[in-house]
Each structure stands twice: as C-alpha cells, then as structure tokens.
C-alpha positions in Angstrom: -22.3 188.1 -33.0 -23.6 191.7 -33.1 -25.6 191.0 -36.3 -27.3 188.1 -34.6 -28.1 190.2 -31.5 -29.5 193.0 -33.8 -31.7 190.5 -35.6 -33.1 189.2 -32.3 -33.8 192.8 -31.1 -35.5 193.6 -34.4 -37.7 190.5 -34.1 -38.6 191.3 -30.5 -39.4 194.9 -31.4 -41.5 193.8 -34.4 -43.4 191.3 -32.1 -44.1 194.1 -29.6 -45.3 196.5 -32.3 -47.6 193.8 -33.9 -49.0 193.0 -30.5 -49.7 196.6 -29.7 -51.5 196.9 -33.0 -53.5 193.7 -32.9 -54.3 192.9 -29.3 -57.7 194.5 -28.3 -58.6 195.8 -24.9 -62.1 196.9 -23.9 -62.5 200.6 -23.1 -65.1 203.0 -21.8 -64.6 206.2 -23.7 -66.4 209.6 -23.4 -66.1 211.6 -26.6 -67.3 215.0 -27.7 -67.3 216.1 -31.3 -65.4 213.0 -32.2 -62.5 213.7 -29.8 -61.8 211.6 -26.7 -62.4 213.5 -23.5 -61.9 210.7 -21.0 -60.8 207.1 -21.5 -61.0 204.2 -19.0 -60.1 200.6 -19.2 -63.5 198.7 -19.2 -64.2 197.2 -15.8 -67.1 194.9 -15.4 -69.6 196.2 -12.7 -68.0 199.7 -12.8 -70.5 202.4 -12.0 -70.9 205.9 -13.3 -73.5 208.6 -12.8 -74.6 211.6 -14.9 -75.9 214.5 -12.9 -77.5 217.8 -14.1 -79.6 220.7 -13.1 -83.2 220.3 -14.4 -83.9 223.1 -16.8 -87.5 223.7 -15.5 -87.4 222.6 -11.8 -83.9 224.0 -11.2 -83.2 221.0 -9.0 -80.5 218.3 -9.4 -81.3 215.1 -11.2 -79.0 212.1 -11.4 -79.0 208.8 -13.2 -76.9 205.8 -12.2 -75.4 203.3 -14.6 -73.4 200.1 -14.4 -71.2 198.4 -17.0 -72.5 194.8 -17.3 -71.6 192.2 -19.9 -70.1 194.7 -22.2 -73.1 197.0 -22.1 -74.3 200.1 -20.3 -77.3 199.5 -18.0 -79.4 202.1 -16.3 -79.9 201.0 -12.7 -81.4 203.9 -10.9 -82.3 207.6 -10.7 -82.7 210.2 -8.1 -84.2 213.7 -8.1 -85.4 216.4 -5.7 -88.8 217.1 -7.2 -91.4 214.6 -8.3 -93.6 216.0 -11.0 -95.1 215.7 -14.5 -93.2 213.4 -16.8 -91.6 211.4 -14.0 -92.7 207.7 -14.1 -94.4 206.5 -11.0 -93.3 202.9 -11.3 -89.7 202.8 -12.6 -87.6 200.2 -10.9 -88.2 197.9 -7.9 -87.9 200.4 -5.1 -89.0 204.1 -4.8 -88.1 205.8 -1.5 -87.2 209.2 -0.1 -83.8 209.8 1.6 -82.1 213.0 2.5 -84.5 215.1 0.4 -84.0 212.9 -2.7 -86.6 210.7 -4.4 -84.8 207.5 -5.3 -85.9 204.9 -7.9 -83.6 201.9 -7.8 -83.7 198.4 -9.2 -84.2 199.7 -12.7 -82.7 197.2 -15.2 -82.9 199.1 -18.5 -80.2 198.1 -20.9 -78.9 201.1 -22.9 -76.4 199.2 -25.1 -72.8 200.0 -26.1 -73.4 203.7 -26.4 -75.1 206.5 -24.4 -75.5 209.9 -26.0 -76.3 213.0 -24.0 -76.5 216.7 -24.7 -75.7 219.3 -22.1 -77.6 222.5 -21.9 -76.6 226.1 -21.5 -77.5 226.1 -17.7 -77.7 222.4 -16.9 -74.3 222.0 -15.2 -73.8 218.4 -16.3 -71.2 216.3 -14.6 -70.1 212.7 -14.9 -68.9 210.7 -11.9 -67.0 207.5 -12.6 -66.4 205.0 -9.8 -67.4 207.4 -7.0 -64.2 209.5 -6.9 -63.6 210.8 -10.4 -65.9 213.7 -11.2 -65.8 215.4 -14.6 -67.6 218.7 -15.3 -69.0 218.6 -18.9 -68.9 221.6 -21.1 -72.1 223.6 -21.8 -74.2 223.0 -24.9 -72.2 220.1 -26.1 -73.0 216.5 -27.2 -71.2 213.6 -25.5 -71.1 210.0 -26.3 -70.2 207.4 -23.7 -69.1 204.2 -25.5 -67.9 200.7 -24.7 -65.7 199.4 -27.5 -62.6 197.3 -28.0 -59.5 199.1 -29.4 -56.0 197.9 -30.0 -53.6 198.6 -27.2 -51.9 201.2 -29.4 -55.1 203.0 -30.2 -56.2 202.9 -26.6 -52.9 204.5 -25.5 -53.3 207.1 -28.3 -56.9 207.9 -27.2 -55.8 208.1 -23.5 -53.0 210.5 -24.3 -55.2 212.6 -26.6 -57.8 212.9 -23.8 -55.1 213.8 -21.2 -53.7 216.5 -23.5 -57.1 218.2 -24.0 
C-alpha cells in the first residue's frame, strides 16, 4: 500500500513539475543589463507611464502606454513646455490642463519591446497601473518587454527582481 501511494505522489509531483516547466504565461518584464528589475503578469489594457526631467528644458515630460493585443502602444504624452522638436499634430487631441500640454489619442504601436536610457540628471520613473511607481537608476539602459515564459521561469524572474 505504501509503495502504491508513493508512486501516486511521485506521478503527481512529476506532473506538477512538468506543468510548471511547460505552461507559458504572458509577462511584462522590465530588465536592466539583462537582469529582471520588475515583473508583472501581462494584463490586457494595463497602462504604464514613463516620466523624466527634460535635459534642456528642465521640465517634466511623460509618455503614456497601454498593453494591447500583446503589444506596447503609445497612447499619449504630456509636457510642461512646448518647443522645438515637439510635433504639433501628434494624436487626436491637444489641450492644456493644470499647466501641462497634453497630446492624447496617439495610436503608435511600439511592439513587444520598448528600450529607454536614463540620463545622469533625468530622474526617470516608471508608473505601472497608477499606484506602482519605480524610480529608475541614473545612466542605465532599460528594456520593457512583453513575452511568454514558463510558470517556473516567471516565478524565478519575479523572485530575482524582488531580491534586487
């Protein structure tokens, strides 16, 4: 009887391990220098923003993104100072609110990956779903990627990011 029970437990354990290694889950992962910094379960229509201090104007600039159909899409931008290099016709709506110039209704598909580089004095931050704000390190490259990973690898990446 004990041998039969041990065999059943072994088979169940093996099935769990195989499932963890083969079943894929979509993730949104922010990496730097090849190391996971932040890992989220991919959620359709989730929004995130990247904000920084403009190196010349010394004013805040922010771009808004949404996760749509497994891709990253730029949906809007806002900034304090309208000047050279700023497109005058980006998006469907341009308006001023609370001292910010908004350009919304932008539908520019970025793809599965967005790469950004922080500056020495740009004070980059990433906000995910309104309430999770991450300060990004100075003078560092980041990649924001949508990909599918096995459950086991997703857990490994999540733990690695939390331990950093």
